[in-house]
Structure formats: structure tokens, C-alpha cells
MIGUTI-708936 format. One record per residue (C-alpha): x, y, z; residue number from 1. Coordinates in pm, whole numbers. Layout:
! MIGUTI-708936
X  Y  Z  NUM
...
***
This chain:
! MIGUTI-708936
8842  12752  8813  1
8523  12782  9020  2
8399  12470  9193  3
8069  12366  9043  4
7795  12232  9267  5
7547  11974  9138  6
7255  11780  9280  7
7268  11408  9348  8
6948  11202  9366  9
6943  10880  9566  10
6880  10587  9335  11
6913  10301  9585  12
7051  10218  9927  13
7149  9902  10111  14
7319  9799  10433  15
7651  9637  10343  16
7755  9574  10704  17
7558  9623  11029  18
7695  9978  11058  19
7764  10081  10697  20
7504  10197  10446  21
7590  10211  10077  22
7411  10487  9887  23
7400  10502  9508  24
7332  10840  9345  25
7275  10980  8999  26
7302  11344  8892  27
6974  11534  8872  28
7085  11699  8547  29
7161  11364  8384  30
7526  11446  8319  31
7788  11176  8347  32
7989  11151  8667  33
8351  11156  8555  34
8588  11035  8825  35
8904  10838  8879  36
8900  10543  9121  37
9030  10671  9453  38
8865  11014  9433  39
8592  11149  9661  40
8289  11378  9653  41
8188  11630  9918  42
7821  11647  10018  43
7665  11974  10137  44
7378  11928  10384  45
7198  12217  10554  46
7149  12166  10928  47
6973  12430  11134  48
7171  12751  11061  49
7486  12589  10926  50
7600  12382  10630  51
7746  12038  10698  52
8019  11933  10455  53
8124  11568  10450  54
8359  11395  10207  55
8318  11032  10100  56
8536  10819  9876  57
8361  10678  9571  58
8314  10305  9617  59
8162  10221  9280  60
8354  10080  8987  61
8357  10313  8681  62
8318  10024  8438  63
7986  9927  8599  64
7818  10264  8540  65
7922  10614  8443  66
7573  10737  8532  67
7595  10675  8906  68
7830  10671  9202  69
7812  10484  9532  70
7949  10589  9869  71
7975  10391  10193  72
7872  10571  10513  73
7941  10446  10865  74
7670  10527  11118  75
7780  10757  11398  76
7552  10769  11704  77
7413  11119  11727  78
7583  11219  11404  79
7406  11501  11223  80
7529  11405  10876  81
7506  11028  10913  82
7154  11047  11058  83
7044  11241  10752  84
7217  11004  10509  85
7078  10698  10684  86
6727  10846  10666  87
6741  10919  10291  88
6497  10734  10066  89
6516  10683  9686  90
6427  11010  9519  91
6573  11228  9794  92
6845  11471  9688  93
7164  11623  9826  94
7404  11884  9689  95
7760  11779  9606  96
8087  11902  9462  97
8375  11705  9315  98
8518  11461  9240  99
8842  11557  9412  100
9162  11393  9526  101
9495  11251  9415  102
9463  10920  9600  103
9455  10739  9266  104
9661  10481  9082  105
9939  10654  8890  106
10146  10556  8589  107
10384  10354  8803  108
10647  10117  8674  109
10567  9753  8758  110
10566  9719  9136  111
10388  9558  9428  112
10106  9766  9575  113
10046  9749  9949  114
9687  9869  9989  115
9607  9921  10356  116
9272  10041  10490  117
9046  10044  10791  118
8664  10034  10774  119
8526  10249  10493  120
8886  10345  10412  121
8882  10039  10187  122
8625  10190  9947  123
8883  10348  9710  124
9044  10007  9663  125
8714  9855  9554  126
8683  10121  9283  127
9040  10041  9174  128
8980  9667  9127  129
8941  9657  8744  130
9256  9862  8685  131
9449  9654  8940  132
9337  9335  8764  133
9443  9478  8429  134
9789  9564  8560  135
9830  9220  8719  136
9727  9047  8396  137
9926  9256  8150  138
10229  9371  8345  139
10448  9264  8635  140
10230  9411  8911  141
10105  9243  9228  142
9882  9351  9515  143
9867  9287  9889  144
9543  9433  10024  145
9501  9465  10403  146
9163  9552  10556  147
9132  9618  10928  148
8792  9582  11099  149
8664  9487  11444  150
8484  9163  11354  151
8383  8948  11054  152
8045  9122  11014  153
8224  9449  10936  154
8439  9314  10651  155
8329  9578  10401  156
8341  9454  10038  157
8529  9149  10161  158
8359  8924  9904  159
8476  9146  9618  160
8836  9132  9737  161
8822  8759  9804  162
8685  8692  9454  163
8966  8899  9305  164
9220  8700  9506  165
9070  8374  9377  166
9096  8494  9016  167
9448  8636  9030  168
9757  8476  9181  169
9908  8824  9202  170
9635  8955  9434  171
9629  8865  9805  172
9360  8977  10048  173
9446  8999  10419  174
9157  9046  10664  175
9265  9176  11006  176
9027  9159  11303  177
9100  9371  11610  178
8834  9213  11833  179
8665  8896  11706  180
8810  8636  11467  181
8594  8433  11224  182
8478  8093  11347  183
8676  7925  11070  184
8977  8148  11003  185
9191  8102  10693  186
9561  8162  10640  187
9478  8522  10541  188
9278  8604  10856  189
9480  8778  11126  190
9411  8880  11484  191
9514  9237  11569  192
9536  9583  11422  193
9600  9607  11050  194
9914  9820  11085  195
10074  9542  11291  196
10027  9286  11014  197
10219  9459  10734  198
10546  9289  10828  199
10397  8956  10721  200
10457  9039  10354  201
10812  9171  10411  202
10769  9527  10275  203
11037  9614  10021  204
11120  9985  9978  205
11289  9907  9646  206
10977  9759  9488  207
10664  9840  9689  208
10427  10137  9680  209
10197  10176  9980  210
9849  10328  9989  211
9706  10408  10334  212
9342  10506  10382  213
9117  10529  10687  214
9180  10590  11054  215
9442  10865  11107  216
9614  10675  11387  217
9655  10370  11164  218
9793  10585  10883  219
10044  10763  11105  220
10165  10437  11261  221
10191  10253  10929  222
10363  10547  10756  223
10621  10571  11033  224
10690  10199  11010  225
10735  10218  10632  226
10965  10520  10658  227
11179  10333  10911  228
11205  10051  10658  229
11344  10296  10404  230
11036  10379  10196  231
11073  10710  10014  232
10801  10964  10086  233
10664  10948  9731  234
10595  10576  9772  235
10368  10629  10072  236
10034  10765  9954  237
9765  10845  10211  238
9409  10958  10264  239
9301  11025  10623  240
8941  10989  10738  241
8866  11238  11013  242
8571  11129  11227  243
8287  11380  11228  244
7916  11390  11287  245
***
């Protein structure tokens, strides 16, 4: 089936961390944007004599609006695509295709999800929150969500995850800081790289399913660790973010 391109119009934008801009789009043609949490869209942006193609996970929650989608974009100094996206104003448009991807929640038997991300790699997990809450409430599921960032200011969607943890005993949020710790750290604030903190929850290959999203080095290191612990390949699901400009 041919891939169909459509036009997205910027509805609103906001800085969600000092380096990350969240952009919310609607379709120019007014059609609904049908996606599963965990999927991504690819934006097509002309630049000089070439076409830039950049893929971004959908950060918005389907239950909030089927008319719009939000993406989170990290600024890259000198980046051709990020400079354009950071300069966009409401009413500006960009071509897109999608949604794509199989980095979604599946019809799993009750289990514990280990959701591990770095930076904007956490955006799919934000979109998954309502379905995760439903599974925790109605079935024997639980969630350990690990987010790795450099410092507290970069804790993308941290409030959303913390609120979920406060509402559900079966949801734990672990914030991992590679450079600067919060002034008043809690029991779920860790110093170091996120992949080095997984052992804290005693990963269980018989019960756990791991999702890995973000920095390729983190994903490779974490996947190797989980395989060494006996995790079957099908229980390690990943989405790598390749840095580009």
C-alpha cells in the first residue's frame, strides 16, 4: 500500500525543558490522526536542494484528543531540522507521513513492564500512560519506569510520571541523573546512567517485559545486560534514536 503524505499545521508550541520544545499539530485536511501509543511520524522538510526526513515519537495521549498530536524535539546546535522546528510559529505547516512503528503495548499476559528511556526517548511512555493505568487497575500488571537525563531541569514529562506513581501502587518512577542530582533527592532519584540502575528492581526474565527507547548506546548496553540475565529476545522491545541534524 502506498504511503500517504499529509500536511500538519502547528497549533501550539511550548518549551517543556530548557532544550526540548513540544509541538502540537493538527491535520490541514481535518481528518483524525489515528495512532497507537508508541508510534511515530516522519516529517519531511525541504532544505536547499534536499529533503530532510526526521522521525519523532508521538508524545500526546490519544484520550486527550484525536484531532492533534504532539512531538518533543531536542534542540541540536547547528541542526538543520531542529532549527526549522524551533522556529515554527502557530499556523506554519510541515509535511508528514505515518504513523509507523511496532513499539507499542501488545496483548501481553499480566507482567511487569520495565520501561527504560533517555531524554525524548521517554515520549512513547507518556502516550502509553492511560493504557498502563488501565492494566494496573484491572489486571495483575505493574510498571517500573526509568528515565535517564543529565540534570533535574531535563526531566521530560517527569510530573506526569510522578503523578501516575502517586495514584497507582503498581507504578514506580525512577529518575536517573548522569550529571547533577536534585537538591532534595527522593528514594527514587539515582545518580548515574539509567542502564546502570536497572538492577535495583531485580529484573526477572520469567515475568518482566522490557521496553528500551532513546540513546543507541543505552539501548545496546541495557539489552545486553537483560540478555545475560536470561531475557528472551521477544521480551526486549526497542526503539533507537539516531542523532541527526
